[in-house]
C-alpha positions as CSV (number, residue, x, y, z in Angstrom):
1,M,-61.4,-49.0,41.7
2,A,-61.1,-51.8,44.2
3,D,-57.6,-52.6,42.9
4,T,-56.6,-49.0,43.5
5,Q,-57.8,-49.1,47.1
6,T,-55.7,-52.2,47.8
7,V,-52.6,-50.6,46.4
8,E,-53.0,-47.5,48.4
9,T,-53.6,-49.2,51.8
10,E,-50.8,-51.8,51.3
11,P,-47.9,-49.8,52.7
12,E,-49.7,-49.6,56.0
13,K,-50.2,-53.4,56.2
14,Q,-46.9,-54.6,54.9
15,P,-44.1,-53.7,57.4
16,R,-45.3,-55.7,60.5
17,S,-46.2,-58.9,58.6
18,V,-43.1,-58.7,56.4
19,R,-40.8,-58.4,59.4
20,V,-42.2,-61.5,61.0
21,V,-42.2,-63.5,57.7
22,L,-38.6,-62.2,57.1
23,L,-37.5,-63.7,60.4
24,A,-38.9,-67.1,59.4
25,L,-37.2,-66.8,56.0
26,M,-33.9,-65.9,57.6
27,I,-34.1,-69.0,59.8
28,A,-34.9,-71.2,56.8
29,M,-32.0,-69.7,54.8
30,M,-29.7,-70.2,57.8
31,L,-30.7,-73.9,58.0
32,A,-29.9,-74.5,54.4
33,M,-26.6,-72.7,54.5
34,L,-25.4,-73.9,57.9
35,D,-25.9,-77.6,57.4
36,N,-23.0,-78.5,55.2
37,M,-20.7,-76.1,57.2
38,I,-21.6,-77.8,60.5
39,I,-21.4,-81.3,59.1
40,G,-18.0,-80.7,57.6
41,T,-16.5,-80.2,61.1
42,A,-18.3,-83.2,62.5
43,M,-17.1,-85.6,59.8
44,P,-14.1,-87.1,61.6
45,T,-16.3,-87.9,64.6
46,I,-19.0,-89.4,62.4
47,V,-16.6,-91.7,60.7
48,G,-15.1,-92.7,64.0
49,D,-18.5,-93.7,65.3
50,L,-20.2,-95.2,62.1
51,G,-17.1,-96.4,60.2
52,G,-17.4,-96.5,56.4
53,L,-14.5,-94.1,55.6
54,E,-14.6,-95.1,52.0
55,H,-18.1,-93.7,51.6
56,L,-17.4,-90.5,53.5
57,A,-17.5,-88.2,50.4
58,W,-21.1,-89.4,49.7
59,V,-22.4,-87.8,52.9
60,V,-21.8,-84.4,51.3
61,T,-22.3,-85.5,47.7
62,A,-25.8,-87.0,48.4
63,Y,-26.9,-83.7,50.0
64,T,-25.4,-81.6,47.2
65,L,-26.9,-83.7,44.4
66,A,-30.4,-83.8,45.9
67,T,-30.3,-80.0,46.5
68,A,-29.2,-79.2,43.0
69,A,-31.5,-81.6,41.2
70,S,-34.6,-80.6,43.2
71,T,-34.0,-76.8,43.0
72,P,-35.8,-76.1,39.7
73,I,-38.6,-78.5,40.5
74,W,-39.4,-76.7,43.8
75,G,-39.5,-73.4,42.0
76,K,-41.9,-74.6,39.4
77,L,-44.2,-76.3,41.9
78,G,-44.4,-73.0,43.8
79,D,-45.5,-71.2,40.6
80,M,-48.1,-73.9,39.9
81,Y,-49.6,-74.6,43.3
82,G,-48.8,-71.7,45.5
83,R,-45.6,-70.6,47.3
84,K,-46.7,-71.1,50.9
85,N,-47.6,-74.7,51.0
86,V,-44.8,-75.8,48.8
87,F,-42.3,-73.9,51.0
88,M,-43.7,-75.4,54.2
89,T,-43.5,-78.9,52.5
90,S,-39.8,-78.3,51.9
91,I,-39.2,-77.3,55.5
92,V,-41.0,-80.5,56.7
93,L,-39.0,-82.6,54.4
94,F,-35.7,-81.0,55.5
95,L,-36.6,-81.6,59.2
96,I,-37.5,-85.2,58.5
97,G,-34.2,-85.7,56.8
98,S,-32.4,-84.0,59.7
99,A,-34.1,-86.2,62.3
100,L,-33.4,-89.4,60.4
101,S,-29.8,-88.4,59.8
102,G,-29.3,-87.8,63.5
103,M,-30.7,-91.4,64.2
104,A,-28.5,-93.1,61.5
105,Q,-26.8,-96.3,62.6
106,N,-24.5,-96.8,59.7
107,M,-22.9,-94.8,56.8
108,G,-25.4,-96.1,54.3
109,E,-28.4,-94.9,56.3
110,L,-26.7,-91.5,56.8
111,I,-26.1,-91.1,53.1
112,G,-29.7,-91.9,52.3
113,F,-31.1,-89.6,54.9
114,R,-28.8,-86.8,53.8
115,A,-30.3,-87.1,50.3
116,V,-33.8,-86.6,51.9
117,Q,-32.4,-83.6,53.7
118,G,-31.0,-82.2,50.5
119,L,-34.3,-82.5,48.7
120,G,-35.8,-80.3,51.4
121,A,-32.9,-77.9,51.3
122,G,-33.4,-77.3,47.5
123,G,-36.9,-75.9,48.3
124,L,-35.7,-73.8,51.3
125,M,-33.4,-71.6,49.3
126,V,-35.7,-71.2,46.3
127,G,-38.7,-70.7,48.5
128,V,-37.0,-67.9,50.5
129,M,-36.1,-65.9,47.4
130,A,-39.4,-66.5,45.6
131,I,-41.5,-65.5,48.6
132,I,-39.5,-62.3,48.9
133,G,-40.2,-61.8,45.2
134,D,-43.9,-62.2,45.8
135,L,-44.1,-60.0,48.9
136,I,-41.7,-57.2,48.2
137,P,-41.7,-54.9,45.2
138,P,-38.4,-55.0,43.3
139,R,-37.6,-51.4,44.4
140,E,-37.7,-52.5,48.1
141,R,-36.4,-56.0,47.5
142,G,-32.7,-55.1,47.5
143,K,-32.4,-54.4,51.2
144,Y,-34.2,-57.7,52.1
145,Q,-32.1,-59.8,49.8
146,G,-29.0,-58.0,51.1
147,M,-30.0,-59.3,54.6
148,M,-30.3,-62.8,53.2
149,A,-26.8,-62.5,51.8
150,A,-25.7,-61.4,55.3
151,V,-27.2,-64.6,56.7
152,M,-25.3,-66.6,54.1
153,A,-22.0,-64.9,55.0
154,L,-22.6,-65.4,58.8
155,A,-23.4,-69.1,58.2
156,M,-20.1,-69.6,56.3
157,I,-18.2,-67.9,59.1
158,G,-20.0,-69.4,62.0
159,G,-20.8,-72.9,60.6
160,P,-17.4,-74.6,61.4
161,L,-17.3,-73.0,64.8
162,V,-20.9,-74.1,65.7
163,G,-20.2,-77.5,64.3
164,G,-17.1,-78.0,66.4
165,T,-18.8,-76.7,69.5
166,I,-21.8,-79.0,69.1
167,T,-19.8,-82.1,68.2
168,D,-17.4,-81.6,71.2
169,N,-20.1,-80.9,73.8
170,W,-23.2,-82.8,72.7
171,G,-22.1,-85.3,70.1
172,W,-22.3,-85.3,66.3
173,R,-26.0,-86.3,66.2
174,W,-26.9,-82.9,67.5
175,S,-25.4,-81.4,64.4
176,F,-28.6,-82.6,62.8
177,Y,-31.0,-82.4,65.7
178,I,-30.2,-78.6,66.1
179,N,-32.2,-78.0,62.9
180,L,-35.4,-79.3,64.5
181,P,-36.3,-76.5,66.9
182,L,-35.2,-73.8,64.5
183,G,-37.2,-75.4,61.7
184,V,-40.3,-75.7,63.8
185,V,-40.1,-72.0,64.7
186,A,-39.8,-71.1,61.0
187,L,-42.7,-73.5,60.1
188,A,-44.9,-72.0,62.8
189,L,-44.2,-68.4,61.7
190,V,-44.7,-69.1,58.0
191,G,-48.0,-70.9,58.8
192,A,-49.4,-68.2,61.0
193,V,-48.3,-65.0,59.3
194,L,-47.6,-65.6,55.6
195,H,-50.7,-65.0,53.5
196,L,-50.3,-65.6,49.8
197,P,-53.0,-66.4,47.2
198,K,-53.7,-70.1,46.9
199,K,-53.1,-71.5,43.4
200,R,-54.2,-74.7,41.8
201,S,-52.9,-75.3,38.3
202,K,-54.9,-77.5,36.0
203,A,-51.8,-78.4,34.1
204,R,-50.0,-81.6,34.9
205,I,-46.5,-81.6,36.3
206,D,-43.9,-82.0,33.5
207,Y,-42.6,-85.4,34.8
208,L,-40.5,-86.1,31.7
209,G,-38.8,-82.6,31.9
210,A,-38.2,-83.1,35.6
211,A,-36.6,-86.5,35.0
212,L,-34.4,-85.3,32.1
213,L,-33.2,-82.3,34.1
214,T,-32.5,-84.4,37.2
215,V,-30.4,-86.8,35.2
216,G,-28.6,-84.0,33.5
217,I,-27.8,-82.1,36.7
218,T,-26.8,-85.3,38.6
219,S,-24.4,-86.2,35.8
220,I,-22.8,-82.8,35.9
221,V,-22.4,-82.8,39.6
222,L,-20.9,-86.3,39.6
223,V,-18.5,-85.4,36.9
224,T,-17.3,-82.3,38.8
225,T,-17.2,-84.3,42.1
226,W,-15.5,-87.5,40.9
227,G,-13.3,-86.1,38.1
228,G,-9.6,-86.1,39.0
229,T,-10.3,-87.7,42.4
230,E,-12.3,-91.0,42.3
231,Y,-11.7,-91.3,38.5
232,A,-9.3,-89.8,36.0
233,W,-10.8,-87.1,33.9
234,T,-10.3,-89.3,30.8
235,S,-11.7,-92.4,32.4
236,T,-14.6,-94.4,30.8
237,R,-16.9,-93.6,33.8
238,I,-16.3,-89.8,33.5
239,M,-16.8,-89.9,29.7
240,E,-20.1,-91.9,30.2
241,L,-21.4,-89.4,32.7
242,I,-20.5,-86.5,30.4
243,A,-22.3,-88.1,27.5
244,L,-25.3,-88.9,29.7
245,G,-25.4,-85.4,31.1
246,V,-25.2,-83.7,27.6
247,A,-27.8,-86.0,26.1
248,S,-30.2,-85.4,29.0
249,L,-29.8,-81.7,28.9
250,V,-30.2,-81.5,25.1
251,G,-33.3,-83.7,25.4
252,F,-34.6,-81.4,28.3
253,V,-34.2,-78.2,26.2
254,F,-36.0,-79.8,23.3
255,W,-38.8,-81.1,25.5
256,Q,-39.3,-77.7,27.2
257,T,-40.4,-76.4,23.8
258,K,-43.1,-79.0,23.6
259,A,-44.3,-79.3,27.3
260,V,-47.6,-77.7,28.3
261,E,-46.2,-76.6,31.6
262,P,-42.4,-76.7,31.3
263,I,-40.2,-77.0,34.4
264,V,-38.1,-74.2,33.1
265,P,-40.0,-72.0,30.5
266,L,-37.4,-71.1,27.9
267,H,-39.0,-67.8,27.2
268,I,-37.5,-66.4,30.4
269,F,-34.1,-66.6,28.7
270,R,-35.3,-64.2,26.0
271,S,-34.7,-61.5,28.6
272,R,-31.1,-60.2,28.1
273,N,-30.9,-59.3,31.8
274,F,-32.1,-62.7,33.0
275,T,-29.6,-64.5,30.8
276,L,-26.7,-62.2,31.8
277,M,-27.6,-62.6,35.5
278,S,-27.6,-66.4,35.2
279,L,-24.1,-66.2,33.7
280,I,-22.9,-63.8,36.4
281,G,-24.4,-66.0,39.1
282,F,-22.7,-69.1,37.7
283,I,-19.3,-67.3,37.8
284,T,-19.9,-65.9,41.3
285,G,-20.5,-69.4,42.5
286,F,-17.4,-70.6,40.7
287,V,-15.2,-68.0,42.3
288,M,-16.8,-68.0,45.8
289,F,-16.6,-71.7,46.6
290,G,-13.2,-72.1,44.9
291,A,-11.9,-69.3,47.2
292,T,-13.4,-70.8,50.3
293,L,-11.7,-74.1,49.5
294,F,-8.2,-72.8,48.8
295,L,-7.8,-69.8,51.1
296,P,-7.9,-71.8,54.4
297,L,-5.6,-74.4,52.9
298,Y,-3.1,-71.7,51.9
299,Q,-3.3,-70.0,55.3
300,Q,-2.9,-73.3,57.2
301,S,-0.1,-74.8,55.1
302,V,1.9,-71.7,54.1
303,Q,1.1,-69.1,56.8
304,G,0.9,-71.6,59.7
305,A,-2.6,-70.6,60.8
306,S,-4.5,-73.0,63.1
307,A,-7.2,-75.2,61.5
308,T,-9.3,-75.1,64.6
309,N,-11.1,-71.9,63.7
310,S,-11.0,-72.4,60.0
311,G,-14.2,-70.3,59.5
312,L,-12.5,-67.3,61.0
313,L,-9.7,-67.4,58.4
314,L,-12.2,-66.3,55.8
315,L,-13.5,-63.4,57.9
316,P,-12.0,-60.6,55.8
317,M,-13.7,-61.9,52.7
318,L,-17.0,-62.8,54.2
319,G,-17.2,-59.7,56.3
320,A,-16.6,-57.5,53.3
321,M,-19.2,-59.5,51.4
322,L,-21.7,-59.0,54.2
323,V,-21.2,-55.3,54.5
324,T,-21.3,-54.7,50.8
325,S,-24.5,-56.8,50.3
326,M,-26.3,-54.7,52.9
327,V,-25.1,-51.4,51.4
328,A,-25.9,-52.4,47.9
329,G,-29.4,-53.5,48.9
330,R,-30.0,-50.2,50.8
331,V,-28.7,-48.0,47.9
332,T,-30.8,-49.9,45.4
333,T,-33.9,-49.5,47.5
334,N,-33.3,-45.8,48.0
335,T,-32.3,-44.9,44.4
336,G,-33.9,-47.7,42.3
337,R,-30.7,-47.9,40.4
338,Y,-28.4,-51.0,40.3
339,Y,-26.2,-51.0,37.1
340,V,-23.2,-49.8,39.0
341,F,-23.1,-52.8,41.3
342,P,-22.6,-55.7,38.8
343,V,-20.0,-53.6,37.0
344,A,-18.2,-52.6,40.2
345,G,-18.5,-56.2,41.5
346,G,-16.9,-57.6,38.3
347,V,-14.0,-55.2,38.5
348,L,-13.4,-55.9,42.2
349,M,-13.6,-59.6,41.7
350,V,-11.1,-59.6,38.9
351,V,-8.7,-57.3,40.8
352,G,-9.1,-59.3,44.1
353,L,-8.5,-62.7,42.5
354,Y,-5.4,-61.4,40.6
355,L,-4.1,-60.0,43.9
356,L,-4.7,-63.4,45.6
357,S,-2.8,-65.1,42.7
358,T,0.3,-63.0,43.6
359,M,0.6,-64.5,47.2
360,D,3.7,-66.5,47.9
361,T,5.4,-68.1,50.9
362,G,6.4,-64.6,52.2
363,T,2.9,-63.0,52.0
364,S,1.8,-61.8,55.5
365,R,-1.6,-62.5,56.9
366,L,-2.5,-58.8,56.8
367,T,-1.7,-58.6,53.1
368,S,-3.7,-61.7,52.3
369,G,-6.5,-60.4,54.4
370,L,-6.7,-57.2,52.4
371,F,-6.7,-59.2,49.2
372,M,-9.5,-61.3,50.5
373,A,-11.5,-58.2,51.4
374,V,-11.3,-57.0,47.8
375,V,-12.8,-60.2,46.6
376,G,-15.4,-60.0,49.3
377,L,-16.4,-56.5,48.2
378,G,-16.8,-57.8,44.7
379,M,-18.9,-60.8,45.6
380,G,-21.1,-58.6,47.9
381,C,-21.9,-56.3,44.9
382,L,-23.0,-59.4,43.0
383,M,-24.6,-61.9,45.4
384,Q,-28.1,-60.6,45.7
385,I,-28.2,-58.1,42.9
386,T,-28.1,-61.0,40.5
387,M,-31.3,-62.4,42.1
388,L,-32.9,-59.0,42.2
389,V,-32.3,-58.2,38.5
390,A,-33.3,-61.8,37.4
391,Q,-36.6,-61.5,39.3
392,N,-37.2,-58.1,37.9
393,S,-36.8,-59.5,34.4
394,V,-39.7,-61.9,34.5
395,E,-43.4,-61.8,35.1
396,M,-44.9,-62.6,38.5
397,K,-46.1,-66.0,37.3
398,D,-42.5,-67.1,36.6
399,M,-41.0,-65.8,39.9
400,G,-40.4,-69.3,41.2
401,V,-38.6,-70.6,38.1
402,A,-36.6,-67.4,37.9
403,S,-35.4,-67.8,41.5
404,S,-34.7,-71.5,41.1
405,S,-32.8,-71.1,37.8
406,T,-30.6,-68.3,39.3
407,T,-30.0,-70.5,42.4
408,L,-29.2,-73.5,40.2
409,F,-26.7,-71.7,38.0
410,R,-24.9,-70.5,41.2
411,T,-24.9,-74.1,42.5
412,L,-23.5,-75.5,39.3
413,G,-20.9,-72.7,39.2
414,S,-19.7,-73.8,42.6
415,S,-19.4,-77.4,41.5
416,F,-17.4,-76.4,38.4
417,G,-15.3,-74.0,40.4
418,V,-14.3,-76.6,43.0
419,A,-13.6,-79.2,40.4
420,I,-11.7,-77.1,37.8
421,M,-9.7,-75.0,40.3
422,G,-9.1,-78.1,42.3
423,A,-7.7,-80.1,39.4
424,L,-5.4,-77.2,38.5
425,F,-4.3,-76.8,42.1
426,N,-3.6,-80.5,42.5
427,N,-1.6,-80.8,39.3
428,R,0.5,-77.8,40.1
429,V,1.2,-79.0,43.7
430,Q,2.3,-82.4,42.3
431,D,4.6,-80.8,39.7
432,V,6.3,-78.4,42.2
433,M,6.7,-81.2,44.8
434,T,8.5,-83.3,42.2
435,E,10.7,-80.4,41.1
436,R,11.7,-79.4,44.6
437,A,11.7,-82.7,46.6
438,G,12.1,-85.4,43.9
439,A,10.7,-88.8,44.5
440,L,10.0,-88.0,48.2
441,G,7.9,-85.0,47.1
442,S,6.0,-87.1,44.6
443,K,5.3,-89.8,47.2
444,V,4.1,-87.3,49.9
445,T,1.3,-86.0,47.6
446,E,0.5,-89.1,45.6
447,Q,-2.6,-89.8,47.8
448,S,-3.8,-86.1,48.1
449,A,-2.4,-82.7,47.3
450,Q,-4.1,-81.3,50.4
451,L,-2.3,-82.4,53.6
452,D,-3.8,-81.8,57.0
453,A,-1.8,-80.2,59.8
454,A,-0.8,-83.5,61.4
455,S,0.6,-84.9,58.2
456,L,2.4,-81.7,57.4
457,A,4.1,-81.7,60.9
458,K,5.5,-85.2,60.3
459,L,7.3,-84.3,57.1
460,P,11.1,-83.6,57.0
461,E,11.8,-79.9,57.0
462,A,13.0,-80.0,53.3
463,A,9.7,-81.7,52.2
464,R,7.7,-79.3,54.4
465,E,9.3,-76.3,52.8
466,A,8.8,-77.8,49.3
467,Y,5.1,-78.4,50.1
468,Q,4.7,-74.7,51.2
469,H,6.1,-73.6,47.9
470,A,3.9,-76.1,46.1
471,V,0.7,-74.9,47.8
472,S,1.7,-71.3,47.0
473,A,2.2,-72.2,43.3
474,G,-1.1,-74.1,43.3
475,T,-3.1,-71.2,44.8
476,H,-1.4,-68.9,42.3
477,S,-2.7,-71.0,39.4
478,A,-6.2,-71.5,40.8
479,F,-6.7,-67.8,41.6
480,L,-5.3,-66.7,38.3
481,L,-7.8,-69.0,36.6
482,G,-10.5,-67.4,38.8
483,A,-9.5,-63.9,37.7
484,V,-9.7,-64.9,34.0
485,V,-13.2,-66.4,34.5
486,A,-14.3,-63.3,36.5
487,V,-13.5,-61.2,33.4
488,V,-16.4,-62.9,31.8
489,A,-18.7,-61.7,34.6
490,L,-17.4,-58.2,34.2
491,V,-18.1,-58.2,30.4
492,A,-21.6,-59.6,31.1
493,A,-22.2,-56.9,33.7
494,V,-21.3,-54.2,31.2
495,F,-24.1,-55.3,28.9
496,V,-26.8,-55.3,31.6
497,K,-29.6,-52.9,30.8
498,E,-30.8,-50.9,33.8
499,V,-34.6,-51.5,33.7
500,P,-36.4,-49.3,36.4
501,L,-37.3,-51.3,39.4
502,K,-41.0,-51.4,40.3
503,G,-42.1,-50.6,43.8
504,A,-42.2,-48.2,46.7
505,G,-40.2,-45.1,46.9
506,P,-39.9,-42.1,44.5
507,T,-40.7,-43.3,41.0
508,A,-41.1,-41.6,37.7
509,P,-44.6,-40.8,36.5
510,G,-46.2,-43.8,35.1
511,E,-44.3,-46.3,37.2
512,K,-46.3,-46.0,40.4
513,A,-49.4,-47.9,39.4
514,E,-47.5,-50.8,37.8
515,A,-45.0,-50.9,40.7
516,K,-47.3,-51.9,43.5
517,V,-49.5,-54.4,41.7
518,P,-47.2,-57.3,42.7
519,V,-47.6,-56.4,46.4
520,A,-51.3,-56.1,46.1
521,E,-51.6,-59.5,44.5
522,A,-49.1,-61.2,46.8
523,V,-50.3,-60.2,50.3
């Protein structure tokens, strides 16, 4: 009877506290998303001040590696020891890494401190989604996760602009220090307003599983980062990393069947919807980050756009993604139905990427903007619906690992997307430059297939024109591959089973009591 009373009074208590907590979660999500976007703009200034150009890539790689490797561990820790304290710990770790990065005196220190920052960032993204999963019933969760997708899109648009403004006016160190006041606000709000049940698991942390998974993820990310750039794809180093990664992940999967408290309980993959959403999330990451890498390059090199406001070049895609995420979340909340969104998202992504692959040296900015918007509409249908359906497919006790696994698959998808699409792009650019400009063309792109505006301006007109055709051909190949890969997401979406979402709003008889139990337990 007591349980019934809690369920009935919950709708009156929820809105005010959730709005305040939501603000804190949005700040935390923005911190995690903005960081790499801001730092990318500040990189030339950082190198000019600290030196160490040869280690420049590690400033980003250290952060990415630490984030990816720690993501599933944060999710499991939240399930075992309580979401609130684990999330607050990740915020503190992120802020410590930010402060230390701002104080770095050489490139080695900056790389190390960025790894610390990345460890915290892994917990930020998982914590946000898992806390929403704890606080909000699945039926209501769509609109809140749609808002988080909007924050991600805004961060991707505004990050380069904010980074450039901060670096030009305050210095590159403030690119890190700016995190501190925002993080303190998020920390204070979470500490004061978020009330979740305290947990204390008697089981020990699966250290062996964590170590195997960390080695496996690190190897994969290094292969996708170094392959075709630092080392040839067939080099001994890359082959060693592939072997190490495969062996570690096979060992991890075997050990998870034996561990008392596995880092990633394999039983969650028995749910068809969870497995399909993990696959769709991987492909969404593959497509999104590949597109954000090559679209600005195409617009700058072929269409003559300025690199200064590079974030604005992606506005049609990210704006469409933002709007669609909000609409999809609201519709899902109002109707409780979601099957249409993964299917529509898959169709739009395939069509949009194919349209992008048709761009050439004569394509106008308006036309390319419309093509980008189609891709954005597709990604908006998929971004948060994948998380929502994945969370709805597991029990409350596995909410953290479900959130972290979905986030991890998207992260790994982005690594593979950048690497594979990048390798295809680079090879195509090299071939076309050799065809059109002979030895000069080959020499121009022997160091890098991606020329900046200054290098492009110095080229003879014939070589510059050849490079424009080469970039156009490269983006054609990259986006055509993306369209083929997106077909897999579409096929996966067709097989999604629409399981009724639990929670507030009109529900069928028999759903109501089950629906609000998660909220009663969480708040």
